[in-house]
C-alpha positions as CSV (number, residue, x, y, z in Angstrom):
1,M,-201.4,-95.0,130.0
2,G,-203.6,-98.0,129.3
3,K,-203.6,-101.2,131.3
4,K,-201.1,-103.7,130.0
5,V,-201.9,-107.2,129.0
6,M,-199.9,-110.1,127.4
7,I,-201.5,-112.6,125.0
8,I,-199.8,-115.9,124.3
9,D,-200.8,-118.1,121.4
10,V,-199.9,-121.7,122.5
11,A,-200.4,-123.0,119.0
12,K,-197.5,-120.9,117.7
13,C,-195.1,-121.8,120.5
14,V,-192.6,-124.5,119.5
15,G,-190.7,-124.7,122.8
16,C,-187.5,-123.1,121.6
17,Y,-187.0,-121.4,125.0
18,A,-185.8,-118.2,123.5
19,C,-188.1,-116.2,125.7
20,Q,-186.8,-118.0,128.8
21,I,-183.2,-117.3,127.7
22,A,-184.0,-113.7,126.9
23,C,-185.4,-113.1,130.3
24,K,-182.2,-114.4,131.9
25,D,-180.1,-112.2,129.5
26,E,-182.1,-109.1,130.5
27,H,-182.1,-109.7,134.2
28,V,-179.1,-111.7,135.3
29,D,-176.3,-109.4,136.5
30,N,-178.4,-106.4,135.6
31,D,-179.8,-104.2,138.4
32,W,-183.0,-102.5,137.2
33,S,-183.7,-100.7,140.5
34,P,-186.1,-99.4,141.6
35,Y,-188.1,-102.0,139.8
36,T,-186.1,-105.1,140.6
37,K,-182.6,-106.4,141.5
38,P,-180.6,-108.9,139.4
39,Q,-182.2,-112.3,138.8
40,P,-180.1,-115.3,140.0
41,D,-178.6,-117.2,137.1
42,T,-179.9,-120.5,138.5
43,G,-183.0,-121.5,140.5
44,S,-185.3,-118.6,139.3
45,F,-187.3,-118.6,136.1
46,W,-189.3,-115.4,135.9
47,R,-190.4,-116.8,132.5
48,R,-190.6,-120.5,132.2
49,V,-191.9,-122.8,129.5
50,E,-193.8,-125.8,130.7
51,E,-193.7,-129.0,128.5
52,I,-196.9,-131.0,128.7
53,E,-196.8,-134.5,127.3
54,R,-200.4,-135.5,126.5
55,G,-201.8,-139.0,125.8
56,T,-199.9,-142.3,125.8
57,F,-197.6,-143.9,123.2
58,P,-198.2,-143.9,120.3
59,K,-200.9,-141.3,120.5
60,V,-198.9,-138.5,122.0
61,K,-198.9,-134.8,121.6
62,L,-196.5,-132.3,123.2
63,T,-197.7,-128.8,124.2
64,Y,-195.6,-125.9,125.4
65,I,-197.1,-123.3,127.7
66,P,-195.0,-120.2,128.5
67,I,-195.8,-118.9,132.0
68,N,-194.7,-115.8,134.0
69,C,-196.3,-113.6,136.6
70,M,-199.9,-113.1,135.6
71,H,-200.0,-109.5,137.1
72,C,-203.4,-110.3,138.5
73,D,-206.1,-107.7,139.2
74,S,-206.9,-109.5,142.4
75,P,-203.4,-110.6,143.4
76,P,-203.1,-112.9,146.4
77,C,-199.4,-111.9,146.8
78,I,-200.3,-108.3,147.7
79,R,-202.8,-109.5,150.3
80,A,-200.2,-111.9,151.7
81,C,-197.4,-109.3,152.1
82,R,-197.4,-107.9,155.6
83,I,-195.2,-104.9,154.9
84,G,-196.7,-103.5,151.7
85,A,-193.7,-104.4,149.6
86,I,-195.9,-105.5,146.6
87,I,-197.8,-102.9,144.7
88,K,-200.0,-102.8,141.6
89,R,-199.4,-99.8,139.3
90,A,-202.1,-97.9,137.5
91,D,-201.1,-99.8,134.2
92,G,-201.9,-103.1,135.9
93,I,-198.3,-104.2,136.4
94,V,-197.6,-105.9,139.8
95,L,-194.1,-105.1,141.3
96,I,-192.2,-106.2,144.3
97,N,-190.2,-103.3,145.8
98,P,-186.7,-104.7,146.2
99,E,-185.8,-102.1,148.8
100,K,-188.9,-102.7,150.9
101,C,-189.1,-106.5,150.7
102,N,-187.4,-108.2,153.7
103,G,-187.9,-111.8,152.5
104,C,-190.2,-112.4,155.5
105,V,-187.0,-112.7,157.5
106,D,-188.9,-114.0,160.6
107,I,-190.2,-117.1,158.8
108,A,-188.7,-119.8,156.5
109,K,-189.5,-118.1,153.2
110,P,-191.6,-115.2,151.8
111,L,-195.3,-115.6,152.2
112,C,-195.9,-114.4,148.7
113,L,-194.3,-117.5,147.2
114,D,-197.0,-119.7,148.7
115,A,-199.7,-117.2,148.0
116,C,-199.1,-117.2,144.3
117,P,-201.4,-119.9,142.7
118,Y,-199.3,-119.9,139.5
119,N,-195.9,-120.4,141.4
120,T,-194.3,-117.5,139.6
121,I,-192.6,-115.8,142.6
122,Y,-189.0,-116.9,143.5
123,F,-186.8,-116.3,146.5
124,N,-183.4,-114.8,145.9
125,E,-181.3,-116.5,148.5
126,K,-178.4,-114.1,148.1
127,L,-180.3,-110.9,148.3
128,R,-183.0,-112.4,150.7
129,I,-185.8,-110.9,148.7
130,A,-188.8,-112.2,146.7
131,Q,-188.6,-111.6,142.9
132,K,-190.7,-112.3,139.8
133,C,-191.5,-111.1,136.2
134,T,-191.9,-107.4,136.0
135,F,-193.1,-107.4,132.4
136,C,-189.7,-105.7,131.8
137,V,-191.2,-102.5,133.2
138,H,-187.9,-100.7,132.9
139,L,-188.2,-101.1,129.1
140,I,-191.8,-100.0,129.1
141,D,-190.9,-96.9,131.1
142,G,-187.9,-96.3,128.7
143,K,-185.2,-96.6,131.3
144,D,-182.8,-98.7,129.1
145,P,-181.2,-96.3,126.6
146,L,-180.2,-99.3,124.3
147,Y,-183.7,-100.6,124.0
148,K,-186.5,-98.5,122.5
149,F,-189.3,-100.9,121.8
150,G,-191.1,-100.6,125.1
151,I,-192.2,-104.3,125.3
152,P,-190.9,-107.2,127.4
153,R,-187.8,-109.0,126.0
154,C,-189.6,-112.3,125.8
155,V,-192.1,-110.8,123.4
156,D,-189.4,-109.1,121.3
157,V,-187.3,-112.3,120.8
158,C,-190.1,-114.7,119.9
159,Q,-189.4,-115.7,116.3
160,K,-192.8,-117.3,116.0
161,E,-194.6,-114.1,117.1
162,A,-196.4,-116.2,119.7
163,M,-196.8,-113.3,122.1
164,I,-198.5,-109.9,121.9
165,F,-198.0,-107.2,124.5
166,G,-199.9,-103.9,124.7
167,D,-202.8,-101.9,126.1
168,E,-205.9,-103.8,127.0
169,E,-208.2,-101.5,125.1
170,T,-206.2,-101.9,121.9
171,L,-206.2,-105.7,122.2
172,K,-209.8,-106.2,123.4
173,D,-210.9,-108.0,120.2
174,I,-208.2,-110.6,120.6
175,I,-208.8,-110.9,124.4
176,Q,-212.4,-111.8,123.7
177,K,-211.2,-114.9,121.9
178,A,-208.6,-115.8,124.6
179,E,-208.7,-117.7,127.8
180,I,-206.9,-117.5,131.2
181,L,-205.0,-120.2,133.0
182,H,-207.0,-121.7,135.9
183,P,-210.1,-119.4,135.9
184,E,-211.2,-121.2,139.1
185,Y,-208.5,-119.3,141.0
186,G,-210.6,-116.1,140.6
187,V,-207.5,-113.8,140.6
188,K,-208.2,-112.0,137.3
189,P,-204.8,-112.5,135.5
190,R,-203.7,-110.1,132.9
191,V,-201.9,-112.8,130.8
192,Y,-204.3,-114.4,128.3
193,Y,-203.9,-117.5,126.1
194,L,-205.0,-118.5,122.7
195,N,-205.4,-122.1,121.7
196,L,-204.9,-123.7,125.1
197,P,-204.9,-127.5,124.6
198,K,-208.3,-129.2,124.5
199,P,-208.6,-132.9,125.3
200,F,-208.5,-135.5,122.6
201,I,-209.6,-139.1,122.3
202,A,-207.5,-141.2,119.9
203,G,-207.1,-144.8,118.9
204,A,-206.9,-147.2,116.0
205,V,-209.6,-149.4,114.4
206,V,-208.6,-152.9,113.3
207,D,-210.1,-156.0,111.8
208,P,-208.6,-158.9,113.7
209,S,-210.0,-161.5,111.3
210,E,-208.2,-160.0,108.4
211,D,-205.2,-158.8,110.5
212,E,-205.4,-155.3,109.0
213,V,-206.3,-151.8,109.9
214,I,-209.5,-150.2,108.7
215,E,-209.5,-147.0,106.7
216,G,-212.6,-144.8,106.5
217,A,-214.4,-146.0,109.6
218,K,-216.5,-143.3,111.1
219,V,-215.8,-142.6,114.8
220,T,-218.4,-140.6,116.7
221,A,-218.3,-139.1,120.1
222,I,-221.4,-137.7,121.7
223,D,-221.0,-135.2,124.5
224,L,-223.5,-136.6,127.1
225,F,-223.5,-133.2,128.9
226,T,-224.3,-131.0,125.9
227,G,-225.5,-133.4,123.1
228,E,-222.8,-132.1,120.8
229,K,-221.5,-134.6,118.3
230,H,-217.9,-135.0,117.1
231,E,-217.1,-137.2,114.1
232,T,-214.0,-138.2,112.3
233,L,-212.8,-140.9,109.9
234,T,-209.9,-143.3,110.4
235,D,-206.9,-142.7,108.1
236,E,-204.9,-145.1,106.0
237,F,-203.2,-146.4,109.2
238,G,-206.6,-147.0,110.9
239,D,-205.8,-144.1,113.3
240,F,-208.4,-141.5,114.5
241,W,-208.2,-138.4,116.6
242,L,-211.3,-136.7,118.1
243,R,-209.9,-133.3,118.9
244,D,-211.0,-130.1,120.6
245,L,-213.3,-131.8,123.1
246,K,-214.2,-130.4,126.5
247,W,-212.4,-131.1,129.7
248,N,-214.1,-133.3,132.3
249,H,-217.1,-134.1,130.0
250,K,-218.4,-137.6,129.3
251,Y,-218.5,-138.9,125.8
252,M,-220.2,-141.9,124.3
253,I,-218.0,-143.4,121.6
254,Y,-219.1,-145.7,118.8
255,I,-217.6,-146.8,115.5
256,E,-219.4,-147.5,112.2
257,K,-218.1,-148.9,108.9
258,D,-220.0,-150.4,105.9
259,G,-220.0,-154.2,106.1
260,Y,-219.1,-154.2,109.8
261,L,-221.1,-154.5,113.0
262,K,-221.5,-151.2,114.9
263,K,-219.1,-151.0,117.8
264,I,-220.1,-149.3,121.0
265,V,-216.7,-148.4,122.7
266,G,-218.3,-147.1,125.9
267,I,-218.4,-143.8,127.8
268,I,-215.1,-142.0,128.2
269,T,-214.4,-139.1,130.6
270,T,-212.0,-136.4,129.5
271,E,-210.2,-135.9,132.7
272,K,-207.1,-136.3,130.6
273,D,-206.2,-137.0,126.9
274,V,-207.3,-140.6,126.1
275,N,-205.6,-143.2,123.9
276,L,-208.1,-146.0,123.4
277,G,-205.5,-148.2,121.7
278,D,-206.5,-150.8,119.1
279,I,-210.3,-151.2,118.8
280,E,-211.5,-154.4,117.1
281,I,-214.6,-154.4,114.9
282,Y,-216.0,-157.4,113.0
283,K,-217.7,-158.0,109.7
284,Y,-221.3,-159.0,109.4
285,K,-221.6,-162.8,109.2
286,K,-223.3,-163.9,106.0
287,S,-226.4,-166.0,106.5
288,N,-226.4,-169.5,105.1
289,T,-230.2,-169.3,104.3
């Protein structure tokens, strides 16, 4: 059996929450021992969809990022568990043994909850155990006689086909194009992402003397770290979007348009998506001589 991976294409996710609902449908009131006990109907989201509002009005984008246990190859939760209740299978799936977990009864809450950098482990108050996404391992192992596909429910229900699940070796070509969330954690997650949001710099170019927007102005951003140049033209509303930039880089922004003075906007750092608002540029003044 190959090691399992999940690949999520953020560009295809429309935030319908079908995956989150399917996870609840599969696990609430269903006991899939020995893999896991029933998920509470409230308070736990083994699969959650995060809404990220980017930019400021009116230059706003909304991105949806589905998140579940990353089934890390270097899992902090396993190292935090004092009684060996969390294990990693040969196929890469990380499981919490519901019979062995005691909810860290001697302290306020299970240590694994705080150990997980992605905040994907939950405490079942009723059963007093830690729980999380299992990749629907009971389906992978064929323990549900009504379900023969052998993939997690969230993957199966996605109408946009935003998720792929399978063996790492089979999907290696796609993995090479993908990213992981927060590589700085160093935990080697087995959930990969395509088209994670890259920062943008947006705005509008206007001529205050004519009280009108300017179409066709060239907006340039030069990455001061790499020298890479990004260019775009303003549309019929004077708007521009410089997309697919790099996080935490510094960009020098300037605007050019025939008949107008070149405008140096300044240096912008992409710590977040940036809306520059309305940028005024002025026509050359005709000489009287």
